[in-house]
Structure formats: structure tokens, C-alpha cells
C-alpha positions in Angstrom: 31.5 -12.1 25.5 35.1 -13.2 24.9 37.0 -13.2 21.8 36.0 -16.7 20.7 32.3 -15.5 20.6 33.4 -12.2 19.2 35.2 -14.2 16.4 31.8 -15.9 15.4 30.2 -12.8 14.9 33.3 -11.3 13.1 33.0 -14.2 10.6 29.1 -13.7 10.1 29.6 -9.9 9.4 32.2 -10.7 7.0 30.1 -13.5 5.2 27.2 -11.2 5.2 29.1 -8.3 3.9 30.8 -10.3 0.9 27.5 -11.9 0.1 25.5 -8.8 -0.5 24.5 -6.5 -3.4 27.8 -4.5 -3.6 30.0 -7.7 -4.2 28.1 -8.5 -7.6 28.3 -4.8 -8.6 32.0 -4.4 -7.9 32.9 -7.7 -10.5 30.5 -6.3 -12.9 33.3 -5.2 -15.1 35.9 -7.5 -14.0 37.3 -10.3 -16.5 37.1 -12.3 -13.1 33.2 -12.9 -12.5 32.1 -15.1 -10.0 29.4 -17.7 -11.0 29.3 -20.1 -8.5 27.1 -22.6 -9.9 25.4 -20.7 -12.3 25.0 -21.5 -15.7 27.0 -19.1 -18.1 23.6 -17.7 -19.6 22.1 -16.9 -16.2 25.7 -15.3 -15.0 25.7 -13.3 -17.9 22.1 -12.0 -17.1 23.5 -11.3 -13.7 26.3 -9.2 -14.0 24.6 -7.5 -17.1 22.2 -5.8 -14.6 25.1 -4.0 -13.1 27.0 -2.5 -16.0 27.2 1.2 -16.7 24.7 0.7 -19.4 22.0 -0.5 -17.0 23.3 2.1 -14.6 22.1 4.6 -16.8 18.7 3.5 -17.0 18.7 3.5 -13.0 20.1 6.9 -13.0 17.1 8.4 -15.2 15.1 7.3 -12.5 13.4 4.5 -10.6 10.6 3.8 -8.2 11.7 1.8 -5.2 9.5 0.1 -2.5 11.5 -1.4 0.5 11.3 -3.0 3.8 13.5 -4.1 6.5 12.4 -6.5 9.3 14.6 -7.6 12.2 13.6 -9.8 15.2 15.4 -10.8 18.0 14.2 -13.7 20.1 15.2 -15.4 23.5 14.4 -14.0 27.0 13.7 -10.5 25.7 12.4 -10.7 22.5 12.4 -7.5 20.4 11.4 -6.5 16.7 12.1 -3.4 14.3 10.3 -2.9 10.9 10.8 -0.4 8.2 8.9 0.0 5.4 8.4 2.6 2.8 8.4 3.8 -1.0 9.8 6.5 -2.8 11.6 7.7 -6.1 15.5 8.3 -6.9 17.5 9.6 -9.7 20.7 11.3 -10.7 24.1 10.3 -11.1 25.9 12.8 -8.6 25.3 15.1 -5.5 24.8 17.8 -8.3 21.8 16.3 -9.9 20.4 13.8 -7.3 16.8 13.6 -6.6 15.2 11.3 -4.1 12.2 11.2 -1.9 10.6 8.6 0.3 7.7 8.6 3.1 8.9 5.6 5.6 7.6 4.2 8.7 9.6 2.8 11.2 7.7 0.3 14.3 9.3 -1.3 17.1 8.1 -3.7 19.7 10.4 -4.1 22.7 9.7 -5.2 26.3 5.9 -4.8 25.5 6.6 -1.3 24.3 5.7 -0.2 20.7 6.5 2.5 19.1 5.7 4.1 15.4 7.8 6.7 13.9 6.9 8.2 10.3 9.6 10.2 8.9 9.8 12.0 5.4 13.3 12.4 3.5 14.0 14.1 0.3 17.1 15.0 -1.6 16.7 18.0 -4.2 19.0 21.0 -5.3 22.1 19.3 -3.1 20.2 19.3 0.0 18.9 16.6 2.2 15.5 17.3 3.4 13.8 15.4 6.5 10.8 15.8 8.4 9.8 14.2 11.7 7.2 14.4 14.6 9.5 13.3 17.1 12.7 14.8 15.8 11.7 18.1 14.0 8.4 18.5 15.5 6.9 17.9 12.4 8.7 20.9 10.4 11.2 20.2 7.7 14.7 20.6 7.9 17.9 20.0 6.1 21.6 19.5 5.8 23.7 21.0 2.8 25.2 18.1 1.2 27.8 20.4 -0.3 28.6 22.6 2.3 32.1 22.7 3.5 31.0 23.2 7.5 27.8 22.0 9.2 25.4 24.8 10.6 26.0 26.3 13.9 29.6 27.4 12.9 31.3 24.0 14.6 34.0 24.2 12.1 33.6 20.4 11.0 32.7 19.0 8.2 29.3 17.1 7.7 31.5 14.2 6.9 33.8 14.6 9.9 30.7 14.8 12.2 29.2 11.7 10.9 32.4 10.0 11.3 32.4 11.2 14.7 28.8 10.1 15.5 29.7 6.9 14.3 32.9 6.4 16.2 30.7 7.4 19.3 27.9 4.8 18.4 30.3 1.9 17.6 33.0 2.3 19.9 31.0 1.5 23.1 29.7 -1.5 21.3 33.4 -3.3 20.2 34.4 -3.0 23.5 37.7 -1.4 22.2 38.0 -3.8 19.0 39.7 -6.9 19.8 42.9 -8.4 18.5 40.9 -11.2 16.3 38.9 -8.2 14.8 42.1 -6.3 13.8 43.5 -9.5 12.4 40.6 -9.8 10.3 41.6 -6.5 8.5 45.0 -8.4 7.5 45.1 -8.3 3.6 46.2 -11.8 3.5 43.3 -12.7 6.0 40.9 -10.9 3.8 42.0 -12.7 0.8 41.9 -16.1 2.4 38.2 -15.4 3.4 37.5 -14.4 -0.1 38.8 -17.6 -1.5 37.0 -19.7 1.3 33.9 -17.7 0.0 34.5 -18.8 -3.6 35.1 -22.3 -2.8 33.1 -25.1 -4.4 29.7 -25.8 -2.5 29.9 -22.6 -0.1 27.3 -20.7 -2.2 24.5 -22.7 -4.3 22.1 -21.0 -6.4 18.7 -21.7 -8.0 17.1 -20.2 -11.0 13.5 -19.6 -11.5 11.0 -18.0 -13.8 8.7 -15.5 -11.8 7.0 -12.3 -11.6 8.4 -8.9 -10.0 5.9 -7.0 -7.8 4.8 -4.8 -10.7 4.3 -7.7 -13.1 7.1 -7.8 -14.8 8.6 -11.1 -16.0 12.1 -11.9 -14.4 14.7 -14.6 -13.6 14.9 -14.9 -10.2 18.4 -15.8 -9.0 18.8 -17.1 -5.4 21.9 -17.7 -3.8 22.2 -19.9 -0.5 25.2 -19.4 1.5 26.5 -22.3 4.0 28.5 -20.8 7.0 29.6 -24.3 8.1 30.9 -25.4 4.6 33.1 -21.9 4.6 34.3 -22.2 8.2 35.6 -25.9 7.5 37.2 -25.0 3.8 40.9 -25.6 3.5 40.9 -22.0 2.1 39.8 -20.3 5.1 42.4 -22.0 7.1 45.2 -19.4 7.0 42.8 -16.7 7.8 41.4 -18.7 11.1 45.0 -19.4 11.7 45.8 -15.8 12.3 42.8 -14.7 13.6 43.3 -17.3 16.7 46.7 -16.7 16.8 45.9 -13.0 17.4 44.1 -13.9 20.7 46.2 -15.9 22.8 43.2 -16.3 25.6 41.5 -18.4 22.9 44.3 -20.9 22.7 46.3 -22.0 19.6 43.9 -25.0 18.4 42.6 -23.7 14.9 41.2 -27.2 14.8 38.9 -26.9 17.9 38.3 -23.4 17.2 36.7 -24.5 13.6 34.5 -27.4 15.3 33.3 -24.8 17.7 32.3 -22.2 15.1 30.8 -24.9 13.0 28.6 -26.2 15.8 27.4 -22.7 16.6 26.7 -21.7 13.0 25.2 -24.8 12.1 21.5 -23.1 12.4 22.8 -20.0 10.7 21.2 -18.9 7.3 22.3 -16.5 4.6 20.4 -16.0 1.5 20.4 -13.6 -1.3 18.1 -12.9 -4.0 17.8 -10.9 -7.2 15.1 -10.6 -10.1 16.3 -9.3 -13.4 13.7 -8.6 -16.1 13.6 -11.4 -18.8 13.3 -8.8 -21.4 14.6 -5.2 -20.4 17.7 -7.3 -18.4 17.4 -4.8 -15.8 17.4 -5.2 -11.9 13.6 -5.3 -10.7 13.9 -6.5 -7.0 16.9 -7.6 -4.7 16.7 -9.4 -1.0 18.7 -10.6 1.7 17.8 -12.7 4.7 20.4 -13.6 7.5 19.1 -15.7 10.5 20.9 -17.4 13.4 20.0 -19.6 16.0 22.8 -20.5 18.9 21.6 -22.1 21.7 22.4 -21.2 25.4 24.4 -23.8 26.0 26.8 -23.2 22.9 27.0 -19.7 23.8 28.3 -20.5 27.1 31.0 -22.9 26.0 31.9 -20.1 23.1 32.3 -17.4 26.0 35.1 -17.2 28.9 32.6 -15.3 31.0 29.6 -17.5 30.8 27.6 -15.6 33.5 27.1 -13.1 31.0 25.0 -15.6 28.8 21.6 -15.3 29.9 19.7 -16.8 26.9 19.6 -18.2 23.5 21.0 -16.2 20.5 17.8 -15.8 18.1 18.2 -13.2 15.3 16.3 -12.9 12.1 16.8 -10.1 9.2 15.2 -9.6 5.9 16.0 -6.7 3.6 14.1 -6.4 0.5 13.8 -3.7 -2.6 11.4 -4.0 -5.5 12.1 -1.5 -8.3 9.9 -0.3 -11.0 9.2 2.1 -13.3 13.0 2.4 -14.2 14.0 5.0 -16.6 11.2 7.2 -15.6 12.4 10.7 -14.5 11.4 11.3 -10.8 9.6 14.5 -9.6 10.8 15.7 -6.2 9.4 19.1 -4.4 11.7 21.2 -2.2 10.3 22.0 1.0 9.5 25.5 1.6 10.3 27.1 4.8 12.8 24.5 5.9 15.4 25.3 8.7 19.1 24.2 8.4 19.7 21.6 10.7 22.2 22.0 13.5 24.1 18.6 14.3 26.5 19.9 16.9 23.6 21.1 18.8 21.5 17.9 18.8 24.6 15.6 19.7 27.0 18.4 21.4 26.4 17.0 24.9 27.4 13.3 23.8 30.9 12.7 24.1 32.4 16.1 24.0 30.4 17.1 21.1 30.7 15.7 17.4 33.2 18.3 16.2 35.8 16.7 18.6 36.1 13.5 16.9 36.5 11.5 19.8 35.3 8.0 19.9 34.6 6.3 22.6 17.8 -19.9 10.3 15.6 -20.0 7.4 14.9 -21.2 3.9 14.3 -20.7 0.4 11.5 -21.8 -2.2 12.8 -20.4 -5.3 9.5 -20.6 -7.5 6.9 -18.2 -5.8 8.5 -15.2 -7.3 8.2 -13.2 -4.2 12.0 -12.6 -2.8 10.7 -11.4 0.8 9.8 -14.8 1.4 12.0 -17.1 -1.3 15.2 -15.5 -1.2 14.8 -13.6 1.9 
């Protein structure tokens, strides 16, 4: 796909990032708290769940149940699901505790795979156990170690950055000019203004029950991609991103119309559950879905021969929190071996040490964030 379709995907990514959980947390201590169309009391309740005082309760300990479901339709449908439960606590790497047992299942080309995985963080070490990757034996990464196991000389952070570069470099195709323009501070500021403009994000508040039976206020935000694209506030950002890619032309109106048509069946819903009595976060969920017909994709692409079907994507991410303030107990595995990341990935791209890079809807009354707000 050429730049116009990549631009559409860029807009989608930026939208999802700004709609997600960190955006609320960032504004929790700010004088400028975006409330969209929430009533004042509901807005106060929302941001109160993300204050340092609330954070101290989560840091004492919390039980987490989570799920991620991704479905891709079209000519080659596929699905991935991750489910798990665990406990967490702590405020830094020094006292962090975490334990979870998860299952990853995938189905692609009628080939199904199930991958159980155990993960623990205790005593500044990340432990993991997988039948596929560690042959059913515990291995660990020392979170405070300056260099990785195996003496590669590269820090764990540097190795992870290199791995990310290798995995992402080929997928982006070298990064387009439009993507570079999206990192311009003026472009980002315009995108934020457009995101905050009236009607782009709407909310619904209902009384509900969390999965553990706690009485909660359920706040669901629904995002309109088309209204954001067509908002006057986005125009400066759109013009810069269009100008950065000459092959797209210089008509921002035409680009806006095509993107609006392409994203008309795109849904983004974000929801939280906040305790009516304790004012703490008990659940959050994100649902992103998009359907773009093959004909529209061909129109967006300069290389229509590469378009072989419709785009049909659906993702739901959900967290349920319970036993907030209860200190977790995490046992440190015995006889665990230190994991050598450089040995595992050393044959890829010259080794990690080198640093080389190569539509849904909401029903706000059910109390189930997995279906109503995602």
C-alpha cells in the first residue's frame, strides 16, 4: 500500500493511542482535565481513580483478570486470543511483585495453536516458563543487571530496542514521509485539539456491577473517526501530512473525503468501571474495529494490485481488577536458569547487540465492559 492508505492507518493509531488509558492518567493531576460531555461529578469520579492516593492502593496489591481478542476477517481470516489471571503490587523495580498464568491461542489458515505461559516478577527478576520456548523449565532475566546474560555487552534495554527495531523495521517499509510528519509537534498539537473538539468523543454513564460484584459507575467513551477527520482543528495536521507525501497530491479536501469514507465503519470505544463507594478503578476495556471494503482500499492505494480483499479487523482488550489493596504473595522459582537473549536472537539481523534495524457498538447498561464498552 502507498502513502494514503498508510496515512489512514497512522490516523487510526494516533486515535487509539489518545483514547487509551494513559491519556486519562496523564491528565489526572493537571488543571486542564478534558471531560468531553461528562457531568462534573462523573468527571471528578473518573480522574479521582488515577490520583497518587488511588495509585497507592493499587501498589499495595491487586488481582487482575485480563483478555485480549483479535480477529482479522477477509480472504484469510485469523484470530488470536490471550486470557489470564494474576496478581501485582509494588511501586518500583525494587519491590515489584507480579505473577500470572496465561494462555495464548491462535487460529490461522485452519491451523490452531495453544501456548500456555507463566510469568513472575520477584526480587528484581523476571521469570518465565513456557513449554515451547523454555522446554517447561523456568528461566529469568535480571531486571537490574547492566549487561545481558551471555556477555554480549549490550544492556537489556538496548537489546529490547534492537529487537523492536528488527521487528518493526520491515513492517513499516522504511517509514513514510507522512509518518514523519505525524511526529511534528504542531501536527500532534492539532490532532489533540481535534480529538477534544465537540462531538468527536461522546460518553455514557450507568450504574453497574464489576465482575467481583462491586457496585461501580461505568463510564463509556465512544469515538467518531469521521468527525475527527472532518473537524476544522485537524485541518493543519492533515495539510502537513498530505504535503509531506507529494505522490498523494496536495488536495487536503480530497484526502479528508477519502479517509472519511474509508473509516466510516470504524469503531473505537473505551470504558472504565469505578467503584461507587471506594472510588477506585475496577475495570477497563478498549474495543477497536474497522471494516474497509476492497474497492475503497484499491482507491486509497497507488498499487491496487496489492489489494486482495477487504480489511476487517476487530480487537477487544479487557482488564478486571479486584482485591485492591491486598498484598500479593509471589514465590520465586527454584533452579531457574538465566536467559541469554543474544543467543536466541543472535542469528537475526546480525544479533541484538548490534542495534541494527532493518465496527462495533456499545450498550452502556449491562455492566460488562467486555461487550458494552468493548
